[in-house]
BALOBA-1460 file (C-alpha; in Angstrom, 3 decimals):
// residues 364
<rec num="1" residu="m" x="21.495" y="23.016" z="-12.401"/>
<rec num="2" residu="t" x="21.881" y="24.449" z="-16.150"/>
<rec num="3" residu="g" x="21.989" y="22.035" z="-18.906"/>
<rec num="4" residu="p" x="22.253" y="21.068" z="-22.279"/>
<rec num="5" residu="v" x="20.063" y="22.924" z="-25.321"/>
<rec num="6" residu="q" x="16.948" y="20.737" z="-25.573"/>
<rec num="7" residu="q" x="16.292" y="19.776" z="-29.041"/>
<rec num="8" residu="v" x="12.985" y="17.943" z="-30.526"/>
<rec num="9" residu="l" x="13.449" y="15.031" z="-32.137"/>
<rec num="10" residu="k" x="11.283" y="13.539" z="-34.975"/>
<rec num="11" residu="p" x="10.453" y="9.559" z="-36.023"/>
<rec num="12" residu="g" x="13.261" y="8.012" z="-37.301"/>
<rec num="13" residu="d" x="16.140" y="9.822" z="-35.480"/>
<rec num="14" residu="t" x="18.217" y="8.105" z="-32.993"/>
<rec num="15" residu="i" x="18.725" y="7.715" z="-29.253"/>
<rec num="16" residu="g" x="22.025" y="6.357" z="-27.896"/>
<rec num="17" residu="i" x="21.762" y="4.843" z="-24.594"/>
<rec num="18" residu="l" x="25.005" y="4.103" z="-22.342"/>
<rec num="19" residu="g" x="24.066" y="0.426" z="-21.095"/>
<rec num="20" residu="g" x="22.667" y="-2.554" z="-22.303"/>
<rec num="21" residu="g" x="20.695" y="-4.097" z="-19.491"/>
<rec num="22" residu="q" x="17.100" y="-4.674" z="-18.866"/>
<rec num="23" residu="l" x="16.297" y="-1.024" z="-18.503"/>
<rec num="24" residu="g" x="18.255" y="-0.462" z="-21.815"/>
<rec num="25" residu="r" x="16.178" y="-2.970" z="-23.257"/>
<rec num="26" residu="m" x="13.000" y="-1.614" z="-22.186"/>
<rec num="27" residu="l" x="14.074" y="1.956" z="-23.249"/>
<rec num="28" residu="a" x="14.884" y="0.957" z="-26.399"/>
<rec num="29" residu="m" x="11.620" y="-0.920" z="-27.232"/>
<rec num="30" residu="a" x="9.503" y="2.271" z="-25.688"/>
<rec num="31" residu="a" x="11.395" y="4.353" z="-28.030"/>
<rec num="32" residu="a" x="10.964" y="1.300" z="-31.144"/>
<rec num="33" residu="r" x="7.213" y="2.029" z="-30.485"/>
<rec num="34" residu="l" x="7.430" y="5.762" z="-30.991"/>
<rec num="35" residu="g" x="9.468" y="5.256" z="-34.558"/>
<rec num="36" residu="l" x="12.369" y="6.374" z="-32.725"/>
<rec num="37" residu="r" x="15.463" y="4.399" z="-33.401"/>
<rec num="38" residu="c" x="18.076" y="3.657" z="-30.512"/>
<rec num="39" residu="n" x="22.106" y="2.898" z="-30.622"/>
<rec num="40" residu="v" x="23.265" y="1.268" z="-27.381"/>
<rec num="41" residu="f" x="26.600" y="1.186" z="-26.025"/>
<rec num="42" residu="s" x="28.093" y="-1.426" z="-23.200"/>
<rec num="43" residu="p" x="31.105" y="-3.115" z="-23.210"/>
<rec num="44" residu="d" x="29.379" y="-6.562" z="-22.249"/>
<rec num="45" residu="p" x="28.684" y="-8.577" z="-25.615"/>
<rec num="46" residu="d" x="26.232" y="-10.511" z="-24.137"/>
<rec num="47" residu="s" x="23.888" y="-7.498" z="-23.410"/>
<rec num="48" residu="p" x="20.125" y="-7.933" z="-22.896"/>
<rec num="49" residu="a" x="19.336" y="-4.483" z="-24.827"/>
<rec num="50" residu="f" x="21.688" y="-5.658" z="-27.845"/>
<rec num="51" residu="d" x="18.658" y="-8.030" z="-28.957"/>
<rec num="52" residu="v" x="16.045" y="-5.454" z="-29.497"/>
<rec num="53" residu="v" x="18.375" y="-2.547" z="-31.393"/>
<rec num="54" residu="q" x="19.750" y="-2.692" z="-35.098"/>
<rec num="55" residu="n" x="22.661" y="-0.663" z="-34.222"/>
<rec num="56" residu="a" x="24.515" y="-1.315" z="-31.238"/>
<rec num="57" residu="t" x="28.691" y="-0.488" z="-30.273"/>
<rec num="58" residu="c" x="30.153" y="-2.868" z="-27.875"/>
<rec num="59" residu="a" x="33.102" y="-1.349" z="-26.545"/>
<rec num="60" residu="e" x="34.657" y="-0.433" z="-22.985"/>
<rec num="61" residu="y" x="33.601" y="3.128" z="-21.708"/>
<rec num="62" residu="a" x="37.356" y="4.360" z="-21.803"/>
<rec num="63" residu="d" x="37.594" y="3.826" z="-25.642"/>
<rec num="64" residu="v" x="37.396" y="7.120" z="-26.866"/>
<rec num="65" residu="e" x="37.304" y="6.307" z="-30.253"/>
<rec num="66" residu="a" x="34.399" y="4.105" z="-29.671"/>
<rec num="67" residu="l" x="32.598" y="6.854" z="-28.019"/>
<rec num="68" residu="e" x="33.212" y="9.434" z="-30.741"/>
<rec num="69" residu="m" x="32.057" y="7.517" z="-33.317"/>
<rec num="70" residu="f" x="29.110" y="6.177" z="-31.275"/>
<rec num="71" residu="a" x="27.780" y="10.250" z="-30.283"/>
<rec num="72" residu="a" x="28.275" y="10.902" z="-34.191"/>
<rec num="73" residu="e" x="25.546" y="8.098" z="-35.056"/>
<rec num="74" residu="v" x="22.851" y="9.480" z="-32.713"/>
<rec num="75" residu="d" x="20.732" y="12.548" z="-32.327"/>
<rec num="76" residu="v" x="20.631" y="12.621" z="-28.264"/>
<rec num="77" residu="i" x="22.366" y="10.463" z="-25.813"/>
<rec num="78" residu="t" x="20.581" y="8.850" z="-22.296"/>
<rec num="79" residu="y" x="21.723" y="6.098" z="-20.148"/>
<rec num="80" residu="e" x="20.127" y="3.252" z="-17.951"/>
<rec num="81" residu="f" x="22.541" y="3.919" z="-15.428"/>
<rec num="82" residu="e" x="23.924" y="5.961" z="-13.319"/>
<rec num="83" residu="n" x="27.630" y="5.630" z="-12.718"/>
<rec num="84" residu="v" x="28.672" y="6.106" z="-15.944"/>
<rec num="85" residu="p" x="32.717" y="7.542" z="-15.948"/>
<rec num="86" residu="a" x="32.804" y="11.278" z="-15.752"/>
<rec num="87" residu="s" x="35.437" y="10.883" z="-18.538"/>
<rec num="88" residu="a" x="32.937" y="9.161" z="-20.920"/>
<rec num="89" residu="a" x="29.779" y="11.729" z="-19.937"/>
<rec num="90" residu="l" x="32.579" y="14.236" z="-21.083"/>
<rec num="91" residu="v" x="33.363" y="12.946" z="-24.189"/>
<rec num="92" residu="l" x="30.000" y="12.294" z="-25.287"/>
<rec num="93" residu="a" x="28.417" y="15.901" z="-23.760"/>
<rec num="94" residu="a" x="30.956" y="17.738" z="-26.082"/>
<rec num="95" residu="r" x="29.402" y="16.229" z="-28.819"/>
<rec num="96" residu="k" x="25.655" y="15.609" z="-28.173"/>
<rec num="97" residu="p" x="23.077" y="16.650" z="-25.444"/>
<rec num="98" residu="v" x="23.204" y="14.156" z="-22.597"/>
<rec num="99" residu="l" x="19.704" y="14.128" z="-20.875"/>
<rec num="100" residu="p" x="19.654" y="13.954" z="-17.954"/>
<rec num="101" residu="d" x="22.238" y="16.043" z="-17.976"/>
<rec num="102" residu="y" x="25.576" y="14.224" z="-17.262"/>
<rec num="103" residu="q" x="26.407" y="16.975" z="-14.423"/>
<rec num="104" residu="i" x="23.934" y="15.213" z="-12.149"/>
<rec num="105" residu="l" x="25.763" y="12.441" z="-11.973"/>
<rec num="106" residu="a" x="27.851" y="14.285" z="-9.655"/>
<rec num="107" residu="t" x="25.648" y="14.683" z="-6.991"/>
<rec num="108" residu="t" x="23.600" y="11.250" z="-7.511"/>
<rec num="109" residu="q" x="26.867" y="9.071" z="-8.123"/>
<rec num="110" residu="d" x="28.077" y="10.112" z="-4.400"/>
<rec num="111" residu="r" x="25.837" y="9.228" z="-1.200"/>
<rec num="112" residu="l" x="27.094" y="12.211" z="0.749"/>
<rec num="113" residu="a" x="27.304" y="15.086" z="-1.939"/>
<rec num="114" residu="e" x="23.308" y="13.284" z="-2.320"/>
<rec num="115" residu="k" x="22.191" y="13.734" z="0.806"/>
<rec num="116" residu="d" x="23.882" y="16.863" z="1.357"/>
<rec num="117" residu="f" x="21.726" y="18.095" z="-1.772"/>
<rec num="118" residu="v" x="18.539" y="17.023" z="-0.788"/>
<rec num="119" residu="t" x="19.318" y="18.551" z="3.083"/>
<rec num="120" residu="k" x="19.722" y="22.085" z="1.471"/>
<rec num="121" residu="l" x="16.387" y="22.021" z="-0.209"/>
<rec num="122" residu="g" x="14.696" y="21.390" z="3.217"/>
<rec num="123" residu="i" x="13.762" y="17.644" z="2.614"/>
<rec num="124" residu="g" x="14.171" y="15.057" z="5.640"/>
<rec num="125" residu="t" x="16.502" y="12.185" z="5.394"/>
<rec num="126" residu="a" x="18.412" y="10.242" z="7.977"/>
<rec num="127" residu="a" x="20.853" y="11.665" z="10.621"/>
<rec num="128" residu="y" x="24.082" y="11.171" z="8.359"/>
<rec num="129" residu="a" x="27.823" y="11.273" z="8.976"/>
<rec num="130" residu="d" x="30.967" y="11.619" z="6.548"/>
<rec num="131" residu="v" x="33.100" y="8.254" z="7.620"/>
<rec num="132" residu="t" x="36.929" y="8.467" z="5.922"/>
<rec num="133" residu="s" x="38.709" y="6.217" z="8.552"/>
<rec num="134" residu="a" x="38.014" y="3.790" z="11.700"/>
<rec num="135" residu="q" x="38.022" y="6.449" z="14.156"/>
<rec num="136" residu="t" x="35.580" y="8.705" z="12.086"/>
<rec num="137" residu="l" x="33.482" y="5.911" z="12.106"/>
<rec num="138" residu="r" x="33.411" y="5.484" z="15.587"/>
<rec num="139" residu="a" x="32.714" y="9.361" z="16.165"/>
<rec num="140" residu="a" x="29.982" y="8.698" z="14.120"/>
<rec num="141" residu="i" x="28.723" y="6.390" z="15.668"/>
<rec num="142" residu="a" x="28.633" y="8.135" z="19.444"/>
<rec num="143" residu="r" x="26.812" y="11.098" z="17.355"/>
<rec num="144" residu="l" x="24.340" y="9.273" z="15.396"/>
<rec num="145" residu="g" x="23.739" y="5.748" z="17.766"/>
<rec num="146" residu="l" x="23.237" y="2.831" z="16.826"/>
<rec num="147" residu="p" x="21.515" y="0.341" z="14.932"/>
<rec num="148" residu="a" x="23.020" y="2.266" z="11.817"/>
<rec num="149" residu="v" x="24.465" y="1.733" z="8.318"/>
<rec num="150" residu="l" x="27.475" y="2.175" z="7.069"/>
<rec num="151" residu="k" x="27.724" y="2.520" z="3.307"/>
<rec num="152" residu="t" x="30.418" y="2.987" z="0.593"/>
<rec num="153" residu="r" x="29.730" y="6.554" z="-1.093"/>
<rec num="154" residu="r" x="29.457" y="5.370" z="-4.202"/>
<rec num="155" residu="f" x="29.107" y="2.626" z="-6.608"/>
<rec num="156" residu="g" x="26.250" y="0.457" z="-4.797"/>
<rec num="157" residu="y" x="23.262" y="-1.172" z="-5.374"/>
<rec num="158" residu="d" x="21.105" y="-3.854" z="-4.617"/>
<rec num="159" residu="g" x="22.836" y="-4.141" z="-1.013"/>
<rec num="160" residu="k" x="26.189" y="-3.844" z="-2.470"/>
<rec num="161" residu="g" x="28.776" y="-1.710" z="-0.549"/>
<rec num="162" residu="q" x="26.682" y="-1.417" z="2.782"/>
<rec num="163" residu="i" x="27.032" y="-2.759" z="6.479"/>
<rec num="164" residu="i" x="24.340" y="-3.188" z="9.148"/>
<rec num="165" residu="l" x="26.189" y="-2.314" z="12.225"/>
<rec num="166" residu="r" x="24.189" y="-3.361" z="16.031"/>
<rec num="167" residu="e" x="25.368" y="-2.829" z="19.444"/>
<rec num="168" residu="g" x="28.055" y="-5.135" z="20.095"/>
<rec num="169" residu="d" x="29.617" y="-5.048" z="16.609"/>
<rec num="170" residu="d" x="33.398" y="-3.997" z="15.892"/>
<rec num="171" residu="p" x="33.272" y="-0.698" z="13.992"/>
<rec num="172" residu="d" x="36.800" y="-1.447" z="13.589"/>
<rec num="173" residu="a" x="36.396" y="-4.595" z="11.721"/>
<rec num="174" residu="a" x="33.311" y="-3.232" z="9.962"/>
<rec num="175" residu="w" x="35.699" y="-0.431" z="8.217"/>
<rec num="176" residu="e" x="38.095" y="-2.821" z="7.341"/>
<rec num="177" residu="k" x="35.329" y="-5.254" z="5.448"/>
<rec num="178" residu="l" x="33.939" y="-2.087" z="3.546"/>
<rec num="179" residu="e" x="37.263" y="-1.850" z="1.796"/>
<rec num="180" residu="t" x="37.092" y="2.197" z="0.981"/>
<rec num="181" residu="r" x="38.259" y="5.358" z="2.374"/>
<rec num="182" residu="a" x="34.761" y="7.464" z="1.571"/>
<rec num="183" residu="a" x="31.641" y="6.264" z="3.381"/>
<rec num="184" residu="i" x="28.796" y="7.430" z="4.963"/>
<rec num="185" residu="l" x="26.893" y="6.437" z="7.902"/>
<rec num="186" residu="e" x="23.187" y="6.518" z="8.197"/>
<rec num="187" residu="a" x="21.102" y="6.190" z="11.392"/>
<rec num="188" residu="f" x="18.752" y="3.588" z="11.597"/>
<rec num="189" residu="v" x="15.334" y="5.192" z="10.328"/>
<rec num="190" residu="p" x="12.015" y="3.182" z="12.108"/>
<rec num="191" residu="f" x="10.059" y="3.145" z="8.898"/>
<rec num="192" residu="e" x="7.003" y="1.603" z="8.850"/>
<rec num="193" residu="r" x="6.924" y="0.900" z="4.699"/>
<rec num="194" residu="e" x="9.381" y="1.793" z="1.846"/>
<rec num="195" residu="v" x="8.036" y="3.955" z="-1.089"/>
<rec num="196" residu="s" x="8.559" y="5.255" z="-3.936"/>
<rec num="197" residu="v" x="7.493" y="7.722" z="-6.637"/>
<rec num="198" residu="i" x="8.383" y="7.945" z="-10.536"/>
<rec num="199" residu="a" x="8.635" y="10.940" z="-11.858"/>
<rec num="200" residu="a" x="8.851" y="12.408" z="-15.118"/>
<rec num="201" residu="r" x="9.955" y="16.190" z="-16.026"/>
<rec num="202" residu="g" x="10.236" y="17.601" z="-19.546"/>
<rec num="203" residu="s" x="12.475" y="20.429" z="-20.426"/>
<rec num="204" residu="d" x="9.339" y="22.933" z="-20.180"/>
<rec num="205" residu="g" x="9.168" y="22.126" z="-16.506"/>
<rec num="206" residu="q" x="6.187" y="20.252" z="-16.486"/>
<rec num="207" residu="v" x="6.730" y="17.259" z="-13.811"/>
<rec num="208" residu="v" x="4.331" y="14.267" z="-14.042"/>
<rec num="209" residu="c" x="4.232" y="12.074" z="-10.631"/>
<rec num="210" residu="y" x="2.818" y="8.553" z="-10.951"/>
<rec num="211" residu="d" x="1.131" y="7.061" z="-8.100"/>
<rec num="212" residu="v" x="2.964" y="6.179" z="-4.871"/>
<rec num="213" residu="t" x="4.454" y="2.595" z="-4.929"/>
<rec num="214" residu="e" x="4.977" y="0.575" z="-1.961"/>
<rec num="215" residu="n" x="8.333" y="-2.012" z="-2.241"/>
<rec num="216" residu="e" x="9.211" y="-4.860" z="-0.422"/>
<rec num="217" residu="h" x="12.958" y="-6.177" z="-0.499"/>
<rec num="218" residu="r" x="14.342" y="-9.475" z="-0.191"/>
<rec num="219" residu="d" x="17.973" y="-9.838" z="0.686"/>
<rec num="220" residu="h" x="18.556" y="-5.514" z="-0.163"/>
<rec num="221" residu="i" x="16.980" y="-6.319" z="-3.003"/>
<rec num="222" residu="l" x="13.992" y="-4.975" z="-4.413"/>
<rec num="223" residu="k" x="11.366" y="-8.161" z="-4.904"/>
<rec num="224" residu="v" x="7.850" y="-6.595" z="-4.658"/>
<rec num="225" residu="s" x="5.928" y="-3.544" z="-5.866"/>
<rec num="226" residu="r" x="2.497" y="-2.702" z="-5.308"/>
<rec num="227" residu="v" x="0.005" y="0.376" z="-6.286"/>
<rec num="228" residu="p" x="-1.409" y="1.996" z="-4.941"/>
<rec num="229" residu="a" x="0.841" y="2.566" z="-1.500"/>
<rec num="230" residu="p" x="-1.382" y="2.328" z="1.463"/>
<rec num="231" residu="v" x="-0.686" y="5.511" z="2.604"/>
<rec num="232" residu="s" x="-2.615" y="8.519" z="3.600"/>
<rec num="233" residu="d" x="-3.694" y="11.307" z="0.813"/>
<rec num="234" residu="a" x="-1.595" y="13.662" z="2.945"/>
<rec num="235" residu="v" x="1.581" y="11.132" z="3.101"/>
<rec num="236" residu="a" x="1.528" y="10.251" z="-0.809"/>
<rec num="237" residu="g" x="0.674" y="13.810" z="-1.669"/>
<rec num="238" residu="e" x="4.028" y="14.856" z="0.327"/>
<rec num="239" residu="a" x="5.860" y="12.291" z="-1.678"/>
<rec num="240" residu="r" x="4.780" y="13.714" z="-4.575"/>
<rec num="241" residu="r" x="5.800" y="17.032" z="-3.661"/>
<rec num="242" residu="i" x="9.298" y="15.892" z="-2.872"/>
<rec num="243" residu="a" x="10.148" y="14.121" z="-5.979"/>
<rec num="244" residu="t" x="8.926" y="17.230" z="-8.016"/>
<rec num="245" residu="a" x="11.113" y="19.369" z="-6.024"/>
<rec num="246" residu="i" x="13.799" y="17.574" z="-6.522"/>
<rec num="247" residu="a" x="13.693" y="17.214" z="-10.078"/>
<rec num="248" residu="d" x="13.012" y="20.705" z="-10.411"/>
<rec num="249" residu="a" x="15.666" y="21.439" z="-8.484"/>
<rec num="250" residu="l" x="18.242" y="19.149" z="-10.351"/>
<rec num="251" residu="n" x="16.610" y="21.048" z="-13.555"/>
<rec num="252" residu="y" x="15.929" y="17.320" z="-14.854"/>
<rec num="253" residu="v" x="14.653" y="15.914" z="-18.302"/>
<rec num="254" residu="g" x="13.647" y="12.701" z="-18.048"/>
<rec num="255" residu="v" x="12.246" y="9.703" z="-15.433"/>
<rec num="256" residu="l" x="13.697" y="9.718" z="-12.108"/>
<rec num="257" residu="a" x="12.989" y="7.835" z="-9.045"/>
<rec num="258" residu="v" x="12.643" y="9.009" z="-5.533"/>
<rec num="259" residu="e" x="12.911" y="6.423" z="-3.052"/>
<rec num="260" residu="m" x="11.362" y="7.207" z="0.840"/>
<rec num="261" residu="f" x="10.572" y="5.523" z="4.185"/>
<rec num="262" residu="v" x="7.343" y="6.972" z="5.489"/>
<rec num="263" residu="v" x="7.935" y="7.027" z="9.701"/>
<rec num="264" residu="p" x="4.948" y="6.750" z="11.991"/>
<rec num="265" residu="g" x="4.920" y="9.435" z="14.604"/>
<rec num="266" residu="d" x="2.181" y="10.881" z="16.830"/>
<rec num="267" residu="g" x="1.188" y="13.614" z="14.264"/>
<rec num="268" residu="g" x="1.011" y="11.313" z="11.450"/>
<rec num="269" residu="a" x="3.437" y="9.980" z="9.260"/>
<rec num="270" residu="t" x="6.335" y="11.488" z="7.956"/>
<rec num="271" residu="v" x="8.363" y="11.095" z="4.869"/>
<rec num="272" residu="l" x="12.240" y="10.758" z="4.200"/>
<rec num="273" residu="v" x="14.190" y="10.395" z="1.349"/>
<rec num="274" residu="n" x="16.337" y="7.388" z="1.007"/>
<rec num="275" residu="e" x="18.255" y="7.947" z="-2.375"/>
<rec num="276" residu="i" x="17.366" y="9.380" z="-5.541"/>
<rec num="277" residu="a" x="17.922" y="6.982" z="-8.402"/>
<rec num="278" residu="p" x="18.579" y="9.390" z="-11.873"/>
<rec num="279" residu="r" x="16.764" y="6.878" z="-14.259"/>
<rec num="280" residu="v" x="13.784" y="4.489" z="-14.842"/>
<rec num="281" residu="h" x="13.738" y="2.288" z="-12.115"/>
<rec num="282" residu="n" x="12.793" y="-1.110" z="-11.091"/>
<rec num="283" residu="s" x="10.042" y="0.101" z="-8.706"/>
<rec num="284" residu="g" x="8.538" y="1.940" z="-11.974"/>
<rec num="285" residu="h" x="8.246" y="-1.313" z="-14.234"/>
<rec num="286" residu="w" x="4.916" y="-1.849" z="-13.086"/>
<rec num="287" residu="t" x="4.050" y="0.878" z="-15.259"/>
<rec num="288" residu="l" x="4.574" y="-1.217" z="-18.072"/>
<rec num="289" residu="d" x="1.226" y="-3.092" z="-18.284"/>
<rec num="290" residu="g" x="-0.575" y="-0.806" z="-15.319"/>
<rec num="291" residu="a" x="-0.758" y="2.719" z="-16.491"/>
<rec num="292" residu="s" x="-1.708" y="4.186" z="-19.757"/>
<rec num="293" residu="v" x="1.832" y="5.310" z="-20.342"/>
<rec num="294" residu="s" x="5.208" y="3.452" z="-19.195"/>
<rec num="295" residu="q" x="8.089" y="4.857" z="-17.372"/>
<rec num="296" residu="f" x="10.014" y="3.794" z="-20.228"/>
<rec num="297" residu="e" x="7.936" y="5.826" z="-22.826"/>
<rec num="298" residu="q" x="7.811" y="9.194" z="-20.146"/>
<rec num="299" residu="h" x="11.436" y="8.862" z="-20.463"/>
<rec num="300" residu="i" x="11.808" y="8.614" z="-24.175"/>
<rec num="301" residu="r" x="9.385" y="11.274" z="-24.502"/>
<rec num="302" residu="a" x="11.055" y="13.669" z="-22.187"/>
<rec num="303" residu="i" x="14.550" y="13.397" z="-23.995"/>
<rec num="304" residu="a" x="12.974" y="13.767" z="-27.678"/>
<rec num="305" residu="g" x="11.333" y="16.825" z="-26.841"/>
<rec num="306" residu="w" x="7.933" y="15.615" z="-26.661"/>
<rec num="307" residu="p" x="4.863" y="16.319" z="-24.495"/>
<rec num="308" residu="l" x="4.576" y="14.024" z="-21.060"/>
<rec num="309" residu="a" x="1.338" y="12.219" z="-21.024"/>
<rec num="310" residu="e" x="-1.052" y="11.948" z="-17.531"/>
<rec num="311" residu="p" x="-0.967" y="8.332" z="-16.747"/>
<rec num="312" residu="l" x="-3.621" y="6.444" z="-15.946"/>
<rec num="313" residu="r" x="-3.488" y="3.973" z="-13.322"/>
<rec num="314" residu="h" x="-5.598" y="0.647" z="-15.026"/>
<rec num="315" residu="g" x="-6.045" y="-0.477" z="-11.146"/>
<rec num="316" residu="a" x="-4.545" y="-2.500" z="-8.256"/>
<rec num="317" residu="v" x="-0.751" y="-3.932" z="-9.523"/>
<rec num="318" residu="t" x="1.616" y="-6.017" z="-8.123"/>
<rec num="319" residu="m" x="4.618" y="-6.260" z="-9.509"/>
<rec num="320" residu="t" x="7.070" y="-9.187" z="-8.827"/>
<rec num="321" residu="n" x="10.982" y="-9.633" z="-9.675"/>
<rec num="322" residu="l" x="11.959" y="-12.648" z="-11.001"/>
<rec num="323" residu="i" x="15.006" y="-13.195" z="-9.008"/>
<rec num="324" residu="g" x="18.181" y="-15.840" z="-9.891"/>
<rec num="325" residu="h" x="16.581" y="-19.706" z="-10.062"/>
<rec num="326" residu="d" x="13.077" y="-17.839" z="-9.718"/>
<rec num="327" residu="v" x="12.877" y="-17.676" z="-13.445"/>
<rec num="328" residu="d" x="13.005" y="-21.675" z="-13.913"/>
<rec num="329" residu="d" x="9.359" y="-21.399" z="-12.628"/>
<rec num="330" residu="c" x="8.186" y="-18.281" z="-14.868"/>
<rec num="331" residu="a" x="6.082" y="-20.717" z="-16.898"/>
<rec num="332" residu="r" x="3.523" y="-21.065" z="-13.680"/>
<rec num="333" residu="w" x="2.755" y="-17.146" z="-14.345"/>
<rec num="334" residu="l" x="1.628" y="-17.700" z="-18.332"/>
<rec num="335" residu="t" x="-1.793" y="-19.149" z="-17.225"/>
<rec num="336" residu="v" x="-2.319" y="-16.634" z="-13.906"/>
<rec num="337" residu="p" x="-5.439" y="-14.104" z="-14.853"/>
<rec num="338" residu="g" x="-4.187" y="-10.513" z="-15.089"/>
<rec num="339" residu="a" x="-0.773" y="-11.364" z="-15.176"/>
<rec num="340" residu="t" x="1.545" y="-10.217" z="-17.690"/>
<rec num="341" residu="l" x="5.108" y="-12.096" z="-17.798"/>
<rec num="342" residu="h" x="8.485" y="-10.091" z="-18.954"/>
<rec num="343" residu="l" x="12.062" y="-11.904" z="-19.527"/>
<rec num="344" residu="y" x="15.273" y="-9.932" z="-19.990"/>
<rec num="345" residu="g" x="16.535" y="-12.285" z="-21.997"/>
<rec num="346" residu="k" x="19.854" y="-12.688" z="-19.705"/>
<rec num="347" residu="r" x="21.259" y="-16.257" z="-20.271"/>
<rec num="348" residu="t" x="22.307" y="-17.167" z="-16.979"/>
<rec num="349" residu="a" x="20.383" y="-17.258" z="-13.711"/>
<rec num="350" residu="l" x="22.731" y="-16.244" z="-10.947"/>
<rec num="351" residu="p" x="21.563" y="-15.572" z="-7.082"/>
<rec num="352" residu="g" x="20.674" y="-12.006" z="-7.096"/>
<rec num="353" residu="r" x="20.661" y="-11.215" z="-10.697"/>
<rec num="354" residu="k" x="17.275" y="-10.275" z="-11.867"/>
<rec num="355" residu="m" x="15.794" y="-12.354" z="-14.874"/>
<rec num="356" residu="g" x="12.524" y="-10.778" z="-15.381"/>
<rec num="357" residu="h" x="9.056" y="-9.366" z="-13.751"/>
<rec num="358" residu="v" x="5.627" y="-10.401" z="-13.628"/>
<rec num="359" residu="t" x="3.119" y="-7.879" z="-13.476"/>
<rec num="360" residu="v" x="-0.649" y="-8.442" z="-12.086"/>
<rec num="361" residu="i" x="-3.716" y="-6.276" z="-12.370"/>
<rec num="362" residu="e" x="-6.497" y="-6.332" z="-10.727"/>
<rec num="363" residu="p" x="-9.213" y="-3.803" z="-12.735"/>
<rec num="364" residu="g" x="-11.155" y="-2.080" z="-10.190"/>
């Protein structure tokens, strides 16, 4: 893939961020520390990122005039979430560099396209099949077996848009429930743990990977990340190699996360790719306090055309998400040695909503 021409920003220049959630907020805070300004574009007037920037644009992504005015006020554009409407990305890319390249979204927004892309690189994934009807779902089940996971091809995150199918379940009912015409069936992977690699890539092709992170999900939402992951050097090296290969193949500029399964086997554990997130990622939040340079600063450096840093981890790190009403008890973390509390400024705690996180570092 080819991308837009990279320009080198100077202190005082402005980065446009599409999306005003906690990731946009933390990107803007990292940019400010480096002397760069940010303008956040979001349709939500209560966007947490609005609180930390001087300039914000509150408009719908379909508002072409607002997009054009936003582009005129910034030097480069990035995004905090991958489901940016293609029409909005096209409008912006015609006016200013969009990094990572918006064309990458065509691959990562579609689970089937993403799986095909990874497979063509010779990298393993769960067995999968394209599903477009109840009939093709039954055929896919016959080929892949059960249990399996039925997912919408687009717009799924934190467990949304997916159904686990087990022996005895009704495929027709599952298809009706998913309410889509484009899905993918993935064979169940008997993994021993879930891990991820946060990788940063500059326009010069330099790739820097953080330590492999072990992730624990509850109700399909990331709850705890632990670094370093308890995996062998061989598995850790393979995970980093995979993340690097994906970043290079995409000609990526910025930070991305590659979520993987570690699968036990007679010849030793192997690694399979689960999903790619073309942005800073929840499983990399530990880097804010646990590394010498955070994933957010690395992303800003990359899109600004600045050198990347080799991150130094400060010790064993545990990151815990505060989900929903977990935040009501957040004060208890203020007295825990080695703990740092991050709250996202969201007004209402809702079930499944990420309200903040806590990082605990054990030096060593």
